N, C-alpha and C positions, 0 to 999 in steps of 0.2 A: 496121657497124664492130664489131670485137671489143671487149668490155669489159675485156680484159686488155691491159696495156702491151706494146708491141712489144719484142722482144729487140734488144739492140744488137749489131751485128756486131763480132767481135773482130779487131783488127789491131794488131800490135805496134809501138806507138810507144815512146818511151823509158820512159815510166812503166809501160806494160803489160809491156814486156820485163823490167823489174825484178820485177814481180809474178809473172810466169811463172817467173823464176829462183827466187824465194822458194818457190813451190808445188812446184817440182821438188825442192828441198832438204827441204821439210817433209813432203811426202806419204809418203816412205819411213818417217819416224819414226812417223806414225800407223799405217802398215801393220804395222810391227813391234809396236806396241802392241796392235793388234787381235788379232795372233797370240798375244800373251803372256797375256792374261787376258779371259775373258768370263764373264758372270754370268747364270744362269737363275733365274727365280722361279716357284714352283709352289704353288698354282694361280694362274692369271691372272685368274680370276673367282670370287668367292665370293658365294653367295646364302644369307643367314642364314635366309631364310623368315620366318615370323611368330613374334615374340618378345613375350611379355607385358611391358608397361611396368612398370618396377620390378624387372625381372630382366635378366640379360645372357646372351649366348651367345658362346663363343670358337671360332675355327677356326684351324687351324695353317697357317702359311705357311713354306715352305722356300726358302732362297737357296742356290745351289750355284755354286762356282767351277769352271768347266769347263775353265779354261785351265791353263797350266803355271807361272804366276807368281802371287805373292801379290796379293790384291785387298783394298783398304780401303773398306768401306761407311761413308761419312761421315754419312749421314742416311737415315732412312725417315720421310717425311712422310705423314701421314694427313689426309684431309679428308672432310667429310660429318657432319651432325648425328648424334651417338650413336656414332660409330666411334672407336676408340682402339686402341693397341698394348700388348702386355704380353709381358714375357720377353725383351727386347732391350736391349742397352747399346751406346751409340755412343762411339767408332767400333768397328765390327766388322771384325776382321781375319780373312780367309779364306785359308788356304794353298792351294796347287794341289790341285784336286779335292776340297776340303773343303766340307761342307754345314753349315748352321746353321738352326735353326727358331725361330720366335716365334709369338705368337698375335695375330690380328686379333679385336677384341672389338666386339660390337654391343650397346649399352645404350640402347634406344629411350626417348626423352623424351616422346613422344606417340604417339597411334594413327594414324600416317601411314606411308606408304611413303617410305623415304629411299635415295637413291643417293649413293655416295661413292667413295673409292678411296685407294690408297696408292702412293707413289712412292719407289722405292729409288734412291738416288744414291750413286755409287761412282766409283772411278778405272778401272773396267773399260771396255773399248773400246766396249761396247754400252750404256753407262749413258745415261739412266735406264731402269729397268724399272717397269712399271705393273701394278697389280692393281685390278680393278673390284670394288666392294662394294655390296651392296644388302640391304635388310632392311625388314620391316614391323613396326611397333609395334602392339600390340593391348591394349586394355583389355577385360578379360573382361566379357562380357554375361551376367549371371547371372539376369536376370529372365525370367519366362515370357512368351512371345509373347502379347499381348492381342489381342482381335478388332479393337481400334481401330487396330492397326498397319496394317491393310489398309483404306485409305480410298479413297473415290471422289469425283470431281467429276462431277456429273450434268448431262446436256444439258437445256436449258430445255424441250425437247419432252416430257420426262418429265411435266411439269405438265399437258400437254394430252393425254396418253395416246397421242400419236403414237409415242412410245418407251415401252415398258412399264417399270414398276418393275423393277429388277434381280432376276433369279431367283437369281443367285449370292449367296453370303453375303459381307458386308462389314461393317466395324465403325464407320465414321465418315464424315461428309460435309463437304466444303469447299464453301462458298457463294462461287463465283466462276465467271464465264462462265455465270451463272444469271439474268441480268438483275436483279441485286440491287446493282449498283454505286451509288456515292454519287450520281452524276448522275441515276439512275433513281428513287432513294428520296427525293431532295431536288430536285425539278424547278425550283423557284423559291425565292427567299429566304423563309424562314418557312413553307414549304409542304412537307409530307411525305406520301408515298404508300407505305404499308406493304403494299399488297395482294399484290405479287409475293413479298415476304419472308414474309408470313404464310401464303401458299399453300405455300411450301417448308417452313416450320416445322410446319404442320398435316400435310402429307403425310408428312414425316419421322416425326412422332409416331404417325400412323396405322399406319406400318410398323415401329414399334418402334425407330426410330433417334433417339436423344437426344443423341448426341455430334456437335456441329456446330462448325465454325470459320468465322467471317466474315472476309472479306478486304477491306480498304479499298483504294479506287482510283478513278480516273476522276472528276476534279473537274468539277462542273457548269459549263457555259459561263458562266452568269450570275456565278459566283463566281471565275472564273479571272483571274489577273493578265495573261494574254495571251489574250483570248477568241478571237482570230482565228489562233492559232498552228496552222499546217497540220501541223507535225511530229507532233502528237498524233493525227491522224485515222487510224482503223482501222475495220473493220466494226462494232465495238462501242463506238466513241468519237468524239466530236466535236472540232472545233478547240478548243484551250485546255485539254483535259482532262488534259494531262500537266504543266500549269504550276500552281504553288502558288496559293493564294487571294490575293486582291489586298490583303488586310490583314496580310500577313506579308512582312517585309523579307528581303532576301537573307541577311543575317547572323543571321536567326532572331529579330530583335526585332519588335515590332509587337503589336497586340491579339490576333491569331489567333482572333478571335471567330467568324468564319464556320465554321471547322473545329470549334471547341469546340461550337458550337451543334448541329452535325450529330451529332457523337459523343454528346453528352449526350442528344439526342432518340432516337437509335437504341438506345443502351444502356438507356435508360429503358423503351423499348418491348419489348426482347428479352432483357434481363438474366434469367439463369436458364435460358432456353431456348437461348441461345448461350453456351457456356462458354469459347470461345477466340476470340481477336481477332488477326488478322494485320495489321500496321500499314501495309503498302503492298505492292502487287504489282509485282515486278520493277523496282525503282527504278534499276537500271543500264541499263535499255532506254530510250532517249531518247523513244520514243513512250508510255512509261508514266510517266516522271517526268523533267521538264526543270528542276527546281529545284536548290537547293544542299543539301548534307548538313546545314548549319546549320538550314535551314528544316525538313527532315525530322526532325531531332532534336527541335526545338521542337514539332513536331506530335506526335511520339512521347511527349514529356514531358507535353503537355497531355491527350492521349488516355489515357495510362496512369493519370493522376491521376483522370480522370473515371470510367474503367471500374472502378478499384479502389474508388472511393468508392461506386459503385452496387452493385458485386458483389465483395467482397473475395476470393472463391474463384476468380474469373475468372483466366485466364492470357492473357498478352500475348506475342506473338512479335516478333522483329525484322522489319523489311521483308525480303522474300524475294528476294534477288538470284539472278541466273542468269548463266551464261556466254553473254554476249550478242555476243561477237566484237568485233573492232576495238579491242582494248585494254580492253574492258569484260568483266571476269570476276569471279567470286566472290572470289578471293584478292587482287583489287585493291580492289573496292568495299567489302567487308565490313570489312577492317582500317581503311579511311578512315572509315567510318561509326562504328565503335567508338571510334576516336581522337577523333572529334568529340563523343563523349559519349553515343552512342546506347545503349550497353550497359546504362546505368542504368535503362533503361525497358523491359526485356525479361525474361520468365521462360523463354522458349523461343527457340532459334536456328533460324530458318527459312531454307530455300534452295529453289531449284528445280533439279531434276537431270534434264536431258534428255540422252539419248545419240543421236547421229545416225548411223545406219548408212551414210547417203550419204557421210559423210566417212571411212568405213572404221572407225568406232568399233564395237567389240563391246560387248555388255551389261556385260562386266567393267570397262569404262571408268567406270562409275558409282563404282567404288572411288576413282578419282583425284579425282572431283568432291567426294566426301565428305572426302577428304584436304585439299582446298582450304579447306573450311569449318573442319575441325579445326585446321589450321595457322594459320588466321586468328584463332582464339580463344586461341592460346598466350599465356600471360602476362596474360590478362584474367580478370576474375571470372566470365566465362561458360563457362569450361572445364568446369564441372560441370553446366551446364544441359542439358536435353534438346535433341536435334537433330532437327528434322522436315524431311522433304522434302515440302513442301506441293503440289508439282506436278511431274509428270514423265512420261516415256514415250519413245517412239521417234521423236517429231516426226511428220511427215506419213506416212500409210500408203504413199505412193508411194516413200518411202525404204526401206521394208521390206515389199515386196508379198507375200512368201511366208508363207502361213498358218502353217506349222509353225515357221518362225523367229520369227514373232510370238508364238506360244505359248511358245517357248523364251526369248524376251526377257522376258516377263512373269515367268516363274519365276526366272530368273537375277538380275534386278534386285532382286526382293523378298528372295531368299535372301541376297544379298550385302550389301544395305543393313542388314539386321538384324545381320549379323556385324560391320559397320563402325560399329555403335553408333547407327544412325538408329532412332528409336522411333516414327515415323509416316511413311507414304508414301501420298500421295493420287494415284491414277492419273488422268491426263487423256486421254480423257474418255469416260465411258460414254455411248453414244448418238451420239457424234460420228462422222460418216461419212467424215471427212477425216483426223483425227488420233487416234491411239491407240484405234482402234475396238475396242470390246468387245461390240458387239451390232450385228446387221444385220437388215434387214426380213425376211430369210429365216430368222432365228432366231439362236441363240448361235453365234458363230464359235469357232475353235480357241483364240484368245486369251482369250475369255470363260470358256470351259471350263477353260483352264489357270489362270486367276485363282481359280476356285472350288476347284480341286484344291490349289493352293498354300495357300489359306486353311485347308483341312483339314489339310494337312501341318504348318503352322506354328503355328496357334492352340493354345495349351496346351502347346507344346513348349519345351524349354530347350536352348540351344546347349551342346553337350558340350565344345567347344573351338573354336579358330579355323578358319574355312574356309580351305582350302589348295589350292594347285595343284602337281601333279607333272607337269611339262611342260605339256601342254594340258588335263590331266584335273583337274577341280575336284571337291572333296568338302566337304560341310558336314554335320557330325554333330549329332544331337539326341537327347534323351531325353524320354520322356513318362511320366506316372504309370503304375504297374503293371508296371514293368520293361521298358517298351517302348524299343527302340533303333532309331533311323532314321538313314539317311545319304542325303542327296541327292548325286547324282553325274552329271557330264556332261563331255563332251569338246568344249572350245571351238573345236577345230580342224575339227570336222565341220560339214557344212552340209546344206541341203536345196534341192532344185530339182524342180519338176514333181511334187510330192507324193511324192518319193522322197528319203530322207535317208541320207547316208553314216554309217557307224558304225566303231567300233574295238573291240578286245577288252579286257575288264576283268574282273579276278578279285576279287570282293568278299571281305571277311573271312568266315570260316566262320560267324560269328554270324548272318548274313543268309541267309534262305531264300526270299524273295519280293520282288518290286518292283512299284510302281504307276507307271504313266506319266501323262502330262499329260491324257490322255483319260479316265483313271480305270480303265483296264484293269489287272488284276492278273496277274502271271506268277510261278509258283513255280519254283524251281530247287534243285538239290541243294547242300548246304553245300560251299563251295570250288570250285564250278563256275564256268566263265567265261561271262560274258554280253556282250551287245553294247550299247554306249552311244553317244549321238550328241549333237547340239546341244541336244536337249530333255532337261532333267534327268529322271531317274527317282528314285523314293524307295525305297531298300532298307529292309526291315523284318525284324526277327527273328520 
């Protein structure tokens, strides 16, 4: 059966006959009005591009009376955060064939992409007219890219040498999916097993890596308030592992001693060797956290106090929410957590930023994910805090099976997140053969090589301005000491298939004379010459 209502058949009874007569009399009036005055608005779409927060940009809008009679514009309504009008007074009277111009203004309030529009209302026959508006606010990123920006989550088999220690450079390590969860370290009440954790800390130190973040998660079954809860079951967690400890009430009251004991023991054991603490993994996923925000805030409060008492220099992040689907997203969960008081117990805002090519998402979609975080912080004390993406990638390899597109993905998400103000991004997962693979038993794959190249491109560089897109062509410009100018460029509309990638023509600024691709190959060209670009970024250099 159709979901649309059936049309009623028209037959002239006495009421309908009267309506028909009215229509016959009125329609000529509207027909005459349509001929008398029509209004055009140009342009119908305005893209302001990227505008620094604290500044504004104006673009002209022209309305024209294309008819033979006077038109009165009674109102021009504008909507969308940061958009306004300038240079117009209501009502606006336009004689036949007369034009008038005013300005649409974009004054971004935060570093997010905003959509809006304006509506021109008049007595013209074709009223209203609409103009679409869009713009991106940007807070200048003036700091030099540090090695720690490019972090990794390592597979547990790195400890057993089944997967070698990464040959590529990286700056920081996240301890998650490393068999160091709460349930592993605290197998029974009052019992702690630090062997796996110590193995990681020792291996990291032996390889010169001292920047580590530990992620809390996976409640031991003995401590769970619902020890038989099957919602929590996953390959790395048991029943009840997503439920709060049994001594913590739903409203956040109660002793919370089980949690405090574990945090105190862990921090006492690892303080100084672990500098950063992530308060929970993906709490908007039901198999990761099935408690209330009040309970999580209480746990954050207790953990924050314990960590700071043991190591005042340590930094604590918010729980890391992720776009988990089915009404569970960062811009729903994070504002609710902050409203419950969680922001008081965080030095860093953490999130997880996955992009799923199987859903048609390009790597550039990561910018919208960052916008979800930024917009969630508006009006809170956390607006000035660092933002870290503590886990992300392209999800399962089967969603992005092409090696060249995997390499392109790595480069594009790292380039764009730095531009969006993210100061750490931990890739998931080196050594994993199913998700975000950066190493294979046959040796480094294209994505791993690309990671190493992007590390070399970015570390020590300073963003020279916002990354921007002209059509599908993206550019991100950087400088390095010694007068070095670099520009990463790619065409997001291009693709790769069967080891062959499509390209488009691009003419760089005459400043540049060579480029490096994601395999490390260097190509020289004459200043002002046209080169070919594709889905994989290349780095132009002077």
